[in-house]
C-alpha positions in Angstrom: 0.0 0.0 0.0 1.3 3.5 -0.9 0.8 6.6 1.1 0.8 10.1 -0.4 2.6 12.8 1.6 2.7 16.5 1.1 5.8 18.6 0.5 6.0 19.3 4.2 6.2 15.6 5.1 2.8 15.5 6.6 -0.2 13.6 5.1 -2.7 15.8 3.4 -5.6 16.9 5.6 -9.0 15.7 4.5 -12.1 17.9 4.9 -13.6 17.5 8.3 -10.5 15.9 9.8 -9.0 17.2 13.1 -5.8 18.2 11.3 -7.5 20.5 8.8 -9.5 22.1 11.6 -6.3 22.8 13.6 -4.5 24.7 10.9 -5.2 28.5 11.1 -6.1 30.3 7.9 -3.4 32.8 6.8 -6.1 34.8 5.1 -8.2 35.3 8.2 -9.7 38.8 8.1 -8.8 41.2 10.9 -11.5 42.4 13.4 -13.1 45.5 11.9 -12.2 48.8 13.6 -15.9 49.6 14.1 -16.3 46.4 16.1 -13.2 47.1 18.2 -14.5 50.6 18.8 -17.9 49.3 20.0 -16.0 46.9 22.3 -13.9 49.7 23.7 -17.0 51.8 24.3 -18.6 49.0 26.2 -15.4 48.5 28.2 -15.5 52.1 29.4 -18.4 51.1 31.7 -17.3 47.5 32.4 -15.1 48.4 35.4 -16.6 49.7 38.6 -14.5 52.8 38.4 -15.5 53.5 34.8 -19.2 53.0 35.6 -19.2 55.3 38.6 -17.3 57.9 36.7 -20.0 58.0 34.0 -22.7 58.1 36.7 -20.9 61.0 38.5 -20.5 62.9 35.3 -24.2 62.5 34.5 -25.3 63.6 38.0 -22.8 66.4 38.2 -24.0 67.8 34.8 -27.6 67.7 36.1 -26.5 69.4 39.3 -24.9 72.3 37.3 -28.3 73.2 35.8 -30.0 72.9 39.2 -27.4 75.3 40.7 -27.7 77.7 37.8 -31.5 77.8 38.0 -31.6 77.9 41.7 -28.9 80.5 42.6 -27.7 82.4 39.5 -29.0 85.8 38.6 -31.9 85.8 36.1 -29.8 87.3 33.3 -27.4 84.3 33.7 -30.1 81.8 33.3 -29.8 81.3 29.5 -28.7 78.6 27.1 -25.1 79.8 26.8 -24.4 80.0 30.5 -26.2 76.6 31.2 -24.2 74.9 28.5 -20.8 76.4 29.5 -21.3 75.4 33.2 -22.7 72.0 32.2 -19.5 71.1 30.4 -17.4 71.5 33.5 -17.9 68.0 35.0 -17.2 66.1 31.8 -14.2 68.4 31.1 -12.7 67.4 34.5 -13.6 63.7 34.7 -13.7 62.4 31.1 -9.9 62.5 30.8 -9.7 60.2 33.8 -12.0 57.8 31.9 -9.6 58.1 29.0 -6.7 57.2 31.3 -8.6 54.2 32.7 -9.4 52.9 29.2 -5.7 52.2 28.7 -4.3 51.6 32.2 -7.1 49.2 33.3 -5.9 46.7 30.7 -2.7 46.3 32.7 -4.0 46.9 36.3 -6.9 44.5 35.7 -4.6 42.1 33.8 -6.9 42.0 30.8 -4.1 43.0 28.3 -3.2 39.3 27.8 -6.7 38.4 26.7 -7.1 41.6 24.6 -3.9 41.3 22.7 -4.3 37.5 22.3 -7.7 38.0 20.6 -6.4 41.0 18.6 -2.6 40.7 18.3 -2.3 44.0 16.3 -2.0 46.3 19.4 -2.0 49.4 17.2 -5.6 48.6 16.1 -6.6 48.2 19.7 -5.1 51.6 20.6 -6.7 53.1 17.6 -10.1 51.8 18.7 -9.5 53.3 22.2 -8.7 56.7 20.6 -11.9 56.6 18.4 -13.9 55.5 21.4 -12.5 58.4 23.4 -13.4 60.9 20.7 -16.9 59.5 20.4 -17.5 59.7 24.2 -16.2 63.3 24.3 -18.4 64.4 21.4 -21.3 62.4 22.9 -21.0 64.1 26.3 -21.0 67.5 24.7 -24.1 66.6 22.7 -25.9 65.4 25.8 -24.9 68.6 27.6 -26.4 70.6 24.7 -29.7 68.7 25.1 -29.7 69.1 28.9 -28.9 72.8 28.7 -31.7 73.3 26.2 -34.2 71.6 28.6 -32.9 73.6 31.5 -33.3 76.8 29.5 -36.9 76.0 28.8 -37.4 75.6 32.5 -35.6 78.9 33.1 -38.2 80.7 31.1 -41.0 79.4 33.3 -39.3 80.6 36.5 -38.5 84.1 35.3 -35.0 83.5 34.0 -33.6 85.2 30.9 -34.1 82.1 28.7 -32.1 83.5 25.8 -30.9 81.1 23.1 -28.2 83.4 21.6 -24.9 81.6 21.3 -22.3 81.7 18.6 -22.4 78.4 16.7 -18.6 78.2 16.6 -18.6 77.8 20.4 -20.5 74.5 20.1 -17.8 72.7 18.0 -15.0 74.5 19.7 -16.2 73.2 23.1 -16.4 69.7 21.6 -12.9 70.1 20.3 -11.8 71.0 23.8 -13.4 67.9 25.2 -11.7 65.7 22.6 -8.3 67.2 23.3 -8.7 66.6 27.1 -9.8 63.0 26.6 -7.0 62.2 24.2 -4.5 63.8 26.6 -5.7 61.3 29.2 -5.4 58.4 26.8 -1.9 59.5 25.8 -0.7 59.8 29.4 -2.3 56.5 30.3 -0.5 54.7 27.4 2.8 56.4 28.2 2.7 55.6 32.0 0.5 52.5 32.2 -0.1 53.4 35.8 -3.5 54.7 36.8 -2.7 56.8 39.9 0.5 58.2 38.4 -1.2 59.2 35.2 -4.1 60.9 37.0 -1.8 62.9 39.2 0.4 64.0 36.4 -2.6 64.9 34.2 -3.9 67.3 36.8 -0.6 68.4 38.5 1.8 69.0 35.6 -0.2 71.5 33.6 -1.0 73.3 36.9 2.7 73.4 38.0 3.6 74.7 34.5 1.0 77.4 34.7 2.3 78.5 38.2 5.9 78.6 36.9 4.8 80.6 33.8 3.1 83.2 35.9 5.8 83.4 38.6 8.9 83.5 36.3 8.9 86.4 33.9 11.3 84.7 31.5 8.7 81.9 31.0 5.8 84.1 30.1 6.5 84.0 26.3 7.1 80.2 26.4 3.9 79.6 28.5 1.9 81.5 25.9 2.8 78.7 23.5 3.2 75.6 25.7 0.7 76.1 28.6 -2.4 74.3 27.4 -4.4 75.8 30.2 -3.7 79.2 28.6 -3.9 78.3 24.9 -7.2 76.4 25.3 -9.0 79.4 26.8 -9.4 80.8 23.3 -11.7 77.9 22.6 -14.3 79.4 24.9 -14.4 82.6 22.7 -15.8 83.0 19.2 -13.8 84.1 16.2 -10.4 82.6 17.2 -7.5 84.3 15.5 -4.8 82.5 13.5 -2.3 83.2 16.2 -4.5 81.6 18.8 -5.0 78.6 16.7 -1.2 78.3 16.2 -0.5 78.5 19.9 -3.2 75.9 20.6 -1.7 73.6 18.0 1.8 73.8 19.5 0.5 73.1 23.1 -1.7 70.3 21.8 1.4 68.8 20.1 3.3 68.8 23.3 0.5 67.7 25.7 -1.6 65.4 23.5 0.2 64.3 20.3 3.6 63.6 21.8 2.3 61.4 24.7 0.1 59.5 22.3 3.0 58.7 20.0 5.4 57.7 22.9 2.6 55.9 24.6 1.8 53.9 21.5 5.5 52.9 21.2 5.5 51.8 24.8 2.4 49.7 24.5 3.6 48.1 21.3 6.9 47.1 22.9 5.9 46.2 26.4 5.8 42.5 27.3 2.4 41.2 28.3 2.6 38.9 31.3 
């Protein structure tokens, strides 16, 4: 009896055999980025810390409208003021959620499962970035809806109730939210340590702002590198080209650079 063997020295696999089932297909399609993004959006609320952060952001946003309607002067009870004040909780806390989206993979020891299922780590990080952008834009959109409802209530209780607001401020505020969330993701990827990343996110820009104000020689540099200073222009309509240039430089230092360095570290770090 003769036996036919393949070039590799192994007998050919027949359909339905265990051997053919155990050979992975080289042409297997990668997981679509849209599916990875949906998974990352779900994971933002999977941990107890992430879930409570989202709950606190929602409650705090509602509280800002209650405070504005209950204690602000009647001329300050309008859509613009309600929207600006309503953005404060998400502006402070969403970056922490961005940090957790990266660092929790290592602190919760889920990185091994994540990168086993999706070996292309760059795609996972890209999905985290897209999810961060979507959650930032979504929070701003929810704040718009909440401020509109609160403004309708303001009219009934004798408030100003004006709807006047420059349209550029809507997308500029969304841009500010996106920048802050991506700063959090970048620092999280760079440090891969939740407490350290949170402390540095809040402390380092503040220390830089204090130094820029205290040391006269740093004033000109702070005007370009202090993101607390350059991002203030986003709250004003009709930004000038100079303001956009200063914002771009500070965003490059505080957001783009950590994202690049953090990506390199995540790609190279050994998963154990």
